[in-house]
N, CA, C and O of each residue as an XYZ file, in Angstrom:
680
protein
N      19.076    -10.911     27.586
C      20.152    -11.273     28.508
C      20.044    -12.835     28.737
O      20.995    -13.462     29.205
N      18.854    -13.434     28.391
C      18.656    -14.983     28.748
C      19.339    -15.623     27.696
O      19.610    -16.805     27.907
N      19.702    -15.122     26.565
C      20.159    -16.000     25.466
C      21.665    -16.313     25.699
O      22.485    -15.540     26.195
N      21.899    -17.627     25.238
C      23.325    -18.001     25.494
C      24.310    -17.339     24.591
O      25.450    -17.147     25.013
N      23.954    -16.953     23.321
C      25.029    -16.392     22.520
C      24.487    -14.862     22.267
O      23.958    -14.499     21.217
N      24.703    -14.063     23.371
C      24.259    -12.687     23.473
C      25.402    -11.918     22.692
O      25.143    -10.856     22.125
N      26.644    -12.458     22.671
C      27.544    -11.702     21.898
C      27.282    -11.622     20.451
O      27.865    -10.736     19.825
N      26.481    -12.427     19.830
C      26.112    -12.267     18.353
C      25.306    -10.906     18.201
O      25.154    -10.418     17.082
N      24.808    -10.322     19.300
C      24.163     -9.010     19.153
C      25.154     -7.877     18.815
O      24.771     -6.813     18.328
N      26.395     -8.141     19.083
C      27.398     -6.950     18.812
C      27.260     -6.664     17.365
O      27.174     -5.504     16.962
N      27.234     -7.741     16.531
C      27.030     -7.474     15.041
C      25.985     -6.468     14.687
O      26.167     -5.466     13.996
N      24.801     -6.878     15.275
C      23.643     -5.960     15.042
C      23.796     -4.587     15.564
O      23.380     -3.585     14.983
N      24.460     -4.600     16.772
C      24.660     -3.233     17.357
C      25.637     -2.522     16.511
O      25.434     -1.324     16.311
N      26.587     -3.044     16.028
C      27.599     -2.284     15.235
C      27.038     -1.786     14.040
O      27.308     -0.644     13.666
N      26.135     -2.671     13.275
C      25.430     -2.200     12.071
C      24.398     -0.971     12.275
O      24.264     -0.052     11.468
N      23.687     -1.111     13.498
C      22.758      0.108     13.819
C      23.582      1.292     14.188
O      23.234      2.426     13.858
N      24.641      1.057     14.849
C      25.435      2.306     15.297
C      26.166      2.877     14.012
O      26.273      4.101     13.940
N      26.602      2.209     13.143
C      27.156      2.611     11.947
C      26.132      3.425     11.139
O      26.425      4.518     10.654
N      24.948      2.868     11.016
C      23.912      3.603     10.228
C      23.418      4.981     11.087
O      23.002      5.959     10.466
N      23.483      4.976     12.299
C      23.069      6.145     13.011
C      24.148      7.232     12.880
O      23.821      8.409     12.722
N      25.438      6.843     12.944
C      26.411      7.814     12.721
C      26.532      8.363     11.346
O      26.738      9.559     11.138
N      26.386      7.365     10.298
C      26.290      7.906      8.955
C      25.191      8.820      8.651
O      25.333      9.750      7.856
N      24.176      8.593      9.221
C      22.824      9.318      9.034
C      23.100     10.811      9.758
O      22.824     11.860      9.177
N      23.685     10.763     11.114
C      23.922     12.143     11.542
C      25.043     12.904     10.718
O      24.967     14.116     10.521
N      26.050     12.153     10.265
C      27.108     12.775      9.486
C      26.466     13.406      8.211
O      26.834     14.526      7.856
N      25.719     12.866      7.663
C      25.094     13.237      6.342
C      24.225     14.465      6.771
O      24.276     15.524      6.145
N      23.425     14.283      7.864
C      22.581     15.412      8.174
C      23.386     16.801      8.500
O      23.039     17.900      8.068
N      24.411     16.584      9.254
C      25.383     17.758      9.446
C      26.529     18.065      8.767
O      27.398     18.866      9.111
N      26.478     17.270      7.617
C      27.526     17.435      6.469
C      28.818     17.470      7.117
O      29.566     18.442      7.013
N      29.116     16.365      7.829
C      30.341     16.065      8.649
C      30.693     14.693      8.272
O      30.258     14.120      7.273
N      31.685     14.091      9.316
C      32.091     12.652      9.162
C      31.511     11.917     10.370
O      31.169     12.495     11.401
N      31.433     10.712     10.183
C      31.130      9.771     11.395
C      32.087      9.852     12.609
O      31.716      9.640     13.763
N      33.258     10.154     12.279
C      34.322     10.341     13.355
C      34.059     11.551     14.199
O      34.350     11.527     15.395
N      33.500     12.653     13.614
C      33.231     13.880     14.281
C      31.968     13.627     15.072
O      31.866     14.088     16.209
N      30.956     12.883     14.494
C      29.753     12.560     15.277
C      30.054     11.659     16.483
O      29.361     11.663     17.501
N      31.080     10.925     16.308
C      31.519     10.024     17.509
C      31.981     11.064     18.762
O      31.505     11.097     19.897
N      32.976     11.838     18.240
C      33.410     12.736     19.162
C      32.413     13.776     19.847
O      32.647     14.224     20.969
N      31.340     14.117     19.142
C      30.313     15.087     19.486
C      29.285     14.480     20.352
O      28.792     15.175     21.240
N      28.908     13.254     20.187
C      27.817     12.518     21.038
C      28.293     11.466     21.894
O      27.472     10.838     22.563
N      29.635     11.171     21.962
C      30.144     10.183     22.831
C      29.724     10.530     24.335
O      29.789     11.685     24.755
N      29.307      9.499     25.089
C      28.982      9.646     26.550
C      29.325      8.212     27.209
O      29.467      7.146     26.611
N      29.416      8.447     28.523
C      29.716      7.184     29.312
C      28.433      7.226     30.333
O      28.122      8.250     30.943
N      27.779      6.076     30.433
C      26.666      5.957     31.470
C      27.004      4.889     32.360
O      27.786      4.009     32.000
N      26.424      4.898     33.607
C      26.640      3.934     34.547
C      25.544      2.818     34.442
O      24.344      3.082     34.376
N      26.038      1.594     34.433
C      25.065      0.327     34.275
C      25.527     -0.509     35.613
O      26.553     -0.232     36.234
N      24.694     -1.490     35.945
C      24.875     -2.260     36.957
C      26.275     -3.032     36.901
O      26.789     -3.329     37.980
N      26.931     -3.381     35.697
C      28.266     -4.011     35.790
C      29.248     -3.041     35.889
O      30.365     -3.325     36.321
N      28.856     -1.588     35.425
C      30.061     -0.619     35.479
C      29.597      0.416     34.349
O      28.534      0.508     33.734
N      30.683      1.101     34.303
C      30.487      2.262     33.285
C      30.307      1.670     31.771
O      30.892      0.629     31.472
N      29.606      2.254     30.961
C      29.497      1.695     29.642
C      29.378      2.845     28.591
O      28.741      3.851     28.902
N      29.964      2.742     27.352
C      30.070      3.818     26.320
C      28.645      3.804     25.619
O      28.033      2.756     25.410
N      28.207      4.973     25.302
C      27.101      5.097     24.422
C      27.081      6.452     23.600
O      27.989      7.266     23.766
N      26.111      6.676     22.771
C      25.911      7.966     22.259
C      24.718      8.523     22.836
O      23.720      7.836     23.057
N      24.808      9.920     23.117
C      23.667     10.545     23.731
C      23.671     11.949     23.290
O      24.665     12.672     23.353
N      22.390     12.346     22.791
C      22.159     13.835     22.529
C      21.166     14.320     23.485
O      20.164     13.669     23.780
N      21.473     15.553     24.003
C      20.718     16.154     24.909
C      20.345     17.597     24.517
O      21.142     18.381     24.002
N      18.996     17.886     24.823
C      18.501     19.201     24.365
C      18.066     19.765     25.705
O      17.272     19.164     26.429
N      18.628     20.979     26.028
C      18.354     21.669     27.241
C      17.162     22.350     27.037
O      16.973     22.814     25.913
N      16.122     22.541     28.097
C      14.984     23.317     27.861
C      14.825     24.256     29.088
O      15.282     24.002     30.202
N      14.090     25.424     28.741
C      13.959     26.445     29.718
C      12.761     26.198     30.649
O      11.954     25.282     30.496
N      12.734     27.146     31.661
C      11.643     27.061     32.591
C      11.687     25.941     33.582
O      10.623     25.529     34.045
N      12.688     25.479     33.901
C      12.850     24.434     34.928
C      12.478     22.937     34.408
O      12.383     21.975     35.170
N      12.305     22.885     33.174
C      12.065     21.614     32.667
C      13.240     20.672     32.600
O      14.344     21.158     32.357
N      13.122     19.430     32.781
C      14.131     18.502     32.613
C      14.870     18.491     31.111
O      14.159     18.822     30.162
N      15.884     18.226     30.922
C      16.447     18.200     29.485
C      16.008     16.956     28.716
O      15.802     15.919     29.347
N      15.877     16.991     27.590
C      15.360     15.770     26.893
C      16.703     15.034     26.323
O      17.565     15.695     25.745
N      16.808     13.867     26.487
C      17.931     12.891     26.192
C      17.519     11.872     25.335
O      16.466     11.267     25.537
N      18.294     11.618     24.350
C      18.109     10.398     23.503
C      19.480      9.706     23.545
O      20.552     10.297     23.413
N      19.324      8.386     23.745
C      20.533      7.595     23.940
C      20.547      6.367     23.177
O      19.562      5.632     23.109
N      21.788      6.104     22.529
C      21.874      4.887     21.745
C      22.998      4.054     22.425
O      24.111      4.548     22.610
N      22.713      2.878     22.768
C      23.719      2.020     23.475
C      23.749      2.072     25.008
O      22.776      2.479     25.643
N      24.715      1.714     25.507
C      24.564      1.771     26.973
C      24.091      0.630     27.762
O      23.991      0.663     28.988
N      23.794     -0.410     27.006
C      23.251     -1.600     27.573
C      24.190     -2.754     27.314
O      24.431     -3.231     26.205
N      24.724     -3.169     28.549
C      25.756     -4.373     28.387
C      25.234     -5.572     27.685
O      24.133     -6.007     28.022
N      25.881     -6.122     26.784
C      25.485     -7.303     26.167
C      26.254     -8.531     26.656
O      27.147     -9.099     26.028
N      25.739     -8.894     27.977
C      26.447    -10.080     28.564
C      25.408    -11.020     29.048
O      24.336    -10.575     29.457
N      25.661    -12.318     29.028
C      24.638    -13.323     29.407
C      24.387    -13.348     30.919
O      25.329    -13.355     31.712
N      23.148    -13.361     31.294
C      22.774    -13.282     32.749
C      21.857    -14.484     32.961
O      20.701    -14.458     32.538
N      22.343    -15.504     33.591
C      21.540    -16.664     34.051
C      20.454    -16.277     34.827
O      19.367    -16.847     34.732
N      20.659    -15.369     35.574
C      19.582    -14.876     36.698
C      18.609    -13.965     36.224
O      17.751    -13.546     37.002
N      18.640    -13.590     34.983
C      17.793    -12.532     34.380
C      16.319    -13.025     34.420
O      16.040    -14.206     34.216
N      15.438    -12.126     34.676
C      13.952    -12.340     34.788
C      13.281    -11.669     33.610
O      13.513    -10.507     33.276
N      12.398    -12.515     32.981
C      11.616    -11.911     31.966
C      10.344    -11.385     32.359
O       9.431    -12.127     32.719
N      10.235    -10.065     32.304
C       9.055     -9.388     32.677
C       8.265     -8.990     31.429
O       8.692     -8.046     30.764
N       7.209     -9.591     31.073
C       6.581     -9.381     29.857
C       5.232     -8.622     30.132
O       4.306     -9.237     30.661
N       5.112     -7.419     29.818
C       3.753     -6.685     30.211
C       3.022     -6.645     28.964
O       3.360     -5.895     28.048
N       2.069     -7.396     28.901
C       1.129     -7.499     27.599
C       0.256     -6.274     27.780
O      -0.458     -6.072     28.762
N       0.397     -5.409     26.638
C      -0.512     -4.266     26.733
C      -2.017     -4.759     26.558
O      -2.376     -5.780     25.973
N      -2.802     -3.834     27.177
C      -4.357     -3.984     27.170
C      -4.769     -3.938     25.753
O      -4.140     -3.291     24.915
N      -5.839     -4.632     25.485
C      -6.418     -4.543     24.088
C      -7.251     -3.467     23.834
O      -8.255     -3.368     24.540
N      -7.046     -2.628     22.963
C      -7.773     -1.305     22.715
C      -8.697     -1.565     21.669
O      -8.369     -2.063     20.593
N      -9.927     -1.210     21.999
C     -11.038     -1.365     21.024
C     -11.517     -0.181     20.542
O     -12.149      0.580     21.273
N     -11.252      0.102     19.207
C     -11.611      1.277     18.420
C     -13.076      1.352     18.109
O     -13.730      0.335     17.876
N     -13.572      2.518     18.107
C     -14.895      2.611     17.720
C     -15.123      2.346     16.290
O     -14.308      2.787     15.480
N     -16.136      1.677     15.897
C     -16.287      1.311     14.312
C     -16.890      2.472     13.761
O     -17.575      3.277     14.393
N     -16.591      2.523     12.498
C     -17.257      3.625     11.677
C     -18.711      3.081     11.408
O     -19.026      1.892     11.454
N     -19.630      4.239     11.093
C     -20.915      4.000     11.046
C     -21.077      3.044      9.727
O     -21.943      2.194      9.932
N     -20.578      2.965      8.643
C     -20.746      2.247      7.495
C     -20.523      0.838      7.844
O     -21.247     -0.062      7.418
N     -19.334      0.614      8.763
C     -19.043     -0.705      9.025
C     -20.185     -1.355     10.003
O     -20.606     -2.509      9.919
N     -20.578     -0.403     10.911
C     -21.807     -1.103     11.707
C     -23.080     -1.350     11.018
O     -23.829     -2.281     11.316
N     -23.317     -0.451     10.043
C     -24.483     -0.778      9.080
C     -24.386     -2.012      8.364
O     -25.330     -2.797      8.279
N     -23.070     -2.230      7.758
C     -22.868     -3.471      7.131
C     -22.985     -4.660      7.972
O     -23.530     -5.681      7.553
N     -22.518     -4.567      9.081
C     -22.371     -5.742     10.039
C     -23.758     -5.976     10.485
O     -24.043     -7.134     10.787
N     -24.661     -5.073     10.576
C     -26.159     -5.212     10.932
C     -26.685     -6.291     10.010
O     -27.546     -7.054     10.448
N     -26.265     -6.412      8.843
C     -26.738     -7.271      7.732
C     -28.269     -6.939      7.214
O     -28.987     -7.773      6.663
N     -28.574     -5.815      7.440
C     -30.044     -5.331      6.736
C     -29.718     -4.193      5.802
O     -28.981     -3.252      6.098
N     -30.375     -4.372      4.567
C     -30.253     -3.289      3.590
C     -30.991     -2.090      4.021
O     -31.962     -2.187      4.771
N     -30.569     -0.978      3.578
C     -31.101      0.305      3.794
C     -32.371      0.492      2.959
O     -33.323      1.153      3.374
N     -32.349     -0.181      1.641
C     -33.406     -0.022      0.684
C     -34.600     -1.034      1.029
O     -35.727     -0.594      1.253
N     -34.336     -2.298      1.060
C     -35.390     -3.352      1.091
C     -35.648     -3.803      2.515
O     -36.700     -4.392      2.764
N     -34.736     -3.560      3.484
C     -34.747     -3.986      4.871
C     -34.888     -5.534      5.046
O     -35.459     -5.983      6.040
N     -34.348     -6.381      4.041
C     -34.240     -7.831      4.086
C     -32.943     -8.198      4.883
O     -31.856     -7.672      4.644
N     -33.156     -9.180      5.884
C     -31.925     -9.536      6.572
C     -31.421    -10.896      6.039
O     -30.378    -11.355      6.504
N     -32.150    -11.604      5.031
C     -31.576    -12.954      4.658
C     -30.479    -12.925      3.726
O     -29.846    -13.963      3.533
N     -30.197    -11.922      3.159
C     -29.136    -11.908      2.011
C     -27.816    -11.148      2.517
O     -27.866    -10.226      3.332
N     -26.865    -11.537      2.061
C     -25.495    -10.778      2.472
C     -25.478     -9.400      1.815
O     -25.741     -9.312      0.616
N     -25.163     -8.259      2.583
C     -25.334     -6.878      2.045
C     -23.814     -6.469      1.418
O     -22.769     -7.046      1.719
N     -23.928     -5.464      0.583
C     -22.927     -4.951      0.142
C     -23.071     -3.375      0.047
O     -24.169     -2.852      0.239
N     -21.902     -2.601     -0.263
C     -22.100     -1.245     -0.122
C     -22.042     -0.652     -1.470
O     -21.110     -0.906     -2.232
N     -23.080      0.185     -1.805
C     -23.245      0.917     -3.064
C     -22.626      2.453     -2.549
O     -23.010      3.073     -1.557
N     -21.676      2.824     -3.412
C     -20.960      4.013     -3.103
C     -21.059      5.025     -4.392
O     -21.001      4.566     -5.533
N     -21.195      6.272     -4.170
C     -21.032      7.214     -5.113
C     -19.801      8.197     -4.823
O     -19.287      8.261     -3.706
N     -19.390      8.921     -5.861
C     -18.242      9.825     -5.610
C     -18.603     11.062     -4.921
O     -17.910     11.472     -3.989
N     -19.794     11.770     -5.378
C     -20.256     12.965     -4.758
C     -21.645     13.031     -4.769
O     -22.347     12.630     -5.698
N     -22.138     13.657     -3.494
C     -23.628     13.805     -3.325
C     -24.206     14.836     -4.445
O     -25.390     14.845     -4.781
N     -23.196     15.716     -4.984
C     -23.729     16.521     -6.102
C     -24.043     15.794     -7.337
O     -24.874     16.248     -8.124
N     -23.361     14.579     -7.573
C     -23.831     13.747     -8.609
C     -25.449     13.289     -8.453
O     -26.183     13.191     -9.436
N     -25.829     13.063     -7.271
C     -27.332     12.749     -7.091
C     -28.123     14.004     -7.233
O     -29.248     13.861     -7.712
N     -27.730     15.261     -6.892
C     -28.477     16.316     -6.942
C     -28.661     16.689     -8.327
O     -29.697     17.267     -8.657
N     -27.645     16.379     -9.279
C     -27.730     16.776    -10.607
C     -28.804     15.971    -11.357
O     -29.276     16.351    -12.428
N     -29.202     14.717    -10.667
C     -30.329     13.904    -11.412
C     -31.686     14.709    -11.476
O     -32.515     14.492    -12.360
N     -31.843     15.557    -10.585
C     -33.218     16.308    -10.635
C     -34.047     15.832     -9.887
O     -33.610     15.053     -9.041
N     -35.472     16.097     -9.905
C     -36.530     15.776     -9.007
C     -36.907     14.350     -9.539
O     -37.584     13.636     -8.801
N     -36.532     13.906    -10.714
C     -36.994     12.582    -11.017
C     -36.006     11.345    -10.575
O     -36.004     10.258    -11.153
N     -35.248     11.649     -9.566
C     -34.266     10.674     -9.167
C     -34.815      9.612     -8.517
O     -35.833      9.770     -7.843
N     -34.175      8.332     -8.645
C     -34.887      7.123     -8.110
C     -34.801      7.267     -6.464
O     -34.110      8.105     -5.885
N     -35.632      6.292     -5.837
C     -35.649      6.375     -4.390
C     -34.362      6.101     -3.634
O     -34.123      6.765     -2.625
N     -33.613      5.275     -4.005
C     -32.321      5.056     -3.497
C     -31.534      6.281     -3.380
O     -30.918      6.539     -2.346
N     -31.530      7.173     -4.575
C     -30.900      8.523     -4.614
C     -31.472      9.482     -3.562
O     -30.731     10.203     -2.893
N     -32.800      9.473     -3.431
C     -33.452     10.205     -2.340
C     -33.052      9.810     -1.077
O     -32.785     10.720     -0.293
N     -32.932      8.498     -0.635
C     -32.590      8.027      0.482
C     -30.961      8.363      0.884
O     -30.615      8.514      2.056
N     -30.201      8.437     -0.044
C     -28.770      8.844      0.200
C     -28.829     10.261      0.426
O     -28.297     10.682      1.453
N     -29.433     11.136     -0.425
C     -29.490     12.580     -0.095
C     -30.127     12.976      1.062
O     -29.764     14.013      1.615
N     -31.075     12.268      1.536
C     -31.953     12.553      2.756
C     -30.856     12.289      3.976
O     -30.778     13.052      4.939
N     -30.066     11.180      3.824
C     -29.167     10.873      4.801
C     -27.767     11.627      4.756
O     -26.921     11.463      5.635
N     -27.607     12.384      3.769
C     -26.326     12.939      3.481
C     -25.225     11.956      3.523
O     -24.196     12.158      4.167
N     -25.470     10.799      2.773
C     -24.339      9.713      2.827
C     -23.976      9.446      1.381
O     -24.775      9.418      0.445
N     -22.826      9.277      1.327
C     -22.146      8.617      0.039
C     -22.143      7.199     -0.224
O     -21.780      6.672     -1.275
N     -22.663      6.500      1.023
C     -22.870      5.089      0.855
C     -24.217      4.531      1.298
O     -24.919      5.070      2.154
N     -24.497      3.507      0.703
C     -25.807      2.679      0.994
C     -25.622      1.381      1.012
O     -25.081      0.764      0.094
N     -26.079      0.853      2.109
C     -26.073     -0.729      2.351
C     -27.264     -1.400      1.708
O     -28.423     -1.124      2.015
N     -26.940     -2.246      0.850
C     -28.143     -3.007     -0.020
C     -27.742     -4.428     -0.242
O     -26.569     -4.787     -0.338
N     -28.711     -5.164     -0.313
C     -28.608     -6.666     -0.722
C     -28.157     -6.630     -2.309
O     -28.362     -5.708     -3.099
N     -27.581     -7.703     -2.525
C     -27.010     -8.030     -3.857
C     -28.012     -7.653     -4.998
O     -27.689     -6.952     -5.957
N     -29.310     -8.202     -4.799
C     -30.376     -7.870     -5.818
C     -30.602     -6.333     -5.822
O     -30.574     -5.792     -6.928
N     -30.813     -5.598     -4.778
C     -31.000     -4.352     -5.005
C     -29.863     -3.523     -5.483
O     -30.115     -2.459     -6.051
N     -28.613     -3.918     -5.304
C     -27.382     -3.414     -5.930
C     -27.280     -3.604     -7.327
O     -26.818     -2.681     -7.998
N     -27.686     -4.794     -7.944
C     -27.798     -4.970     -9.180
C     -28.887     -4.021     -9.829
O     -28.641     -3.363    -10.841
N     -30.034     -3.996     -9.217
C     -31.046     -3.089     -9.722
C     -30.665     -1.598     -9.861
O     -31.043     -0.944    -10.833
N     -29.894     -1.060     -8.850
C     -29.588      0.188     -8.871
C     -28.684      0.360    -10.052
O     -28.951      1.263    -10.844
N     -27.665     -0.391    -10.253
C     -26.751     -0.084    -11.321
C     -27.623     -0.395    -12.753
O     -27.548      0.377    -13.709
N     -28.292     -1.377    -12.771
C     -29.034     -1.483    -14.069
C     -29.933     -0.396    -14.301
O     -29.970      0.155    -15.401
N     -30.807      0.024    -13.158
C     -31.604      1.179    -13.509
C     -30.862      2.488    -13.798
O     -31.301      3.356    -14.553
N     -29.772      2.554    -13.176
C     -29.019      3.900    -13.541
C     -28.627      3.846    -14.932
O     -28.740      4.832    -15.660
N     -28.122      2.618    -15.375
C     -27.820      2.632    -16.832
C     -28.893      2.994    -17.814
O     -28.721      3.706    -18.803
N     -30.175      2.353    -17.392
C     -31.277      2.422    -18.337
C     -32.144      3.590    -17.899
O     -33.266      3.650    -18.404
N     -31.732      4.658    -16.910
C     -32.439      5.641    -16.508
C     -33.740      5.328    -15.971
O     -34.623      6.186    -15.960
N     -33.951      3.993    -15.459
C     -35.161      3.694    -14.698
C     -35.295      4.252    -13.292
O     -34.294      4.380    -12.587
N     -36.504      4.586    -12.867
C     -36.583      4.839    -11.448
C     -36.916      3.713    -10.656
O     -37.879      2.987    -10.903
N     -36.069      3.544     -9.629
C     -36.165      2.382     -8.651
C     -36.440      2.794     -7.432
O     -36.553      1.980     -6.516
């Protein structure tokens, strides 16, 4: 409402309204004109009554009805309008275990902190079980932890892949 050319929003409103009515008409296999007649409503705003589209769903057991409304906002310039911007609080999500292990910067295999770490990943733990009792130490470690990922330094990761190809025990 602080913008000088609020009336330009009528074009956006018309496009959104046309899209809404066309979608509803397609859903109910009807026409946009019938949807206008079905959902037309008049709401009270501070400048006076305003046309909008409103769908209401009555609910049982004393609950308030659900209302979805499109429009009903007068698009007029207001010099005295106040912008209240409520910045939402920052939400910190809990990190996944593999991310925490990677950020710790210490390899699960050699415990060296000086080198950047990478993630060695396998598709299924059953692949490791099929290796038999002669499986390498890194495979024992993954099976013991029941994890498909292993945080290792670059050198250990290279050794794992080269040892796996040559069937060496690492």
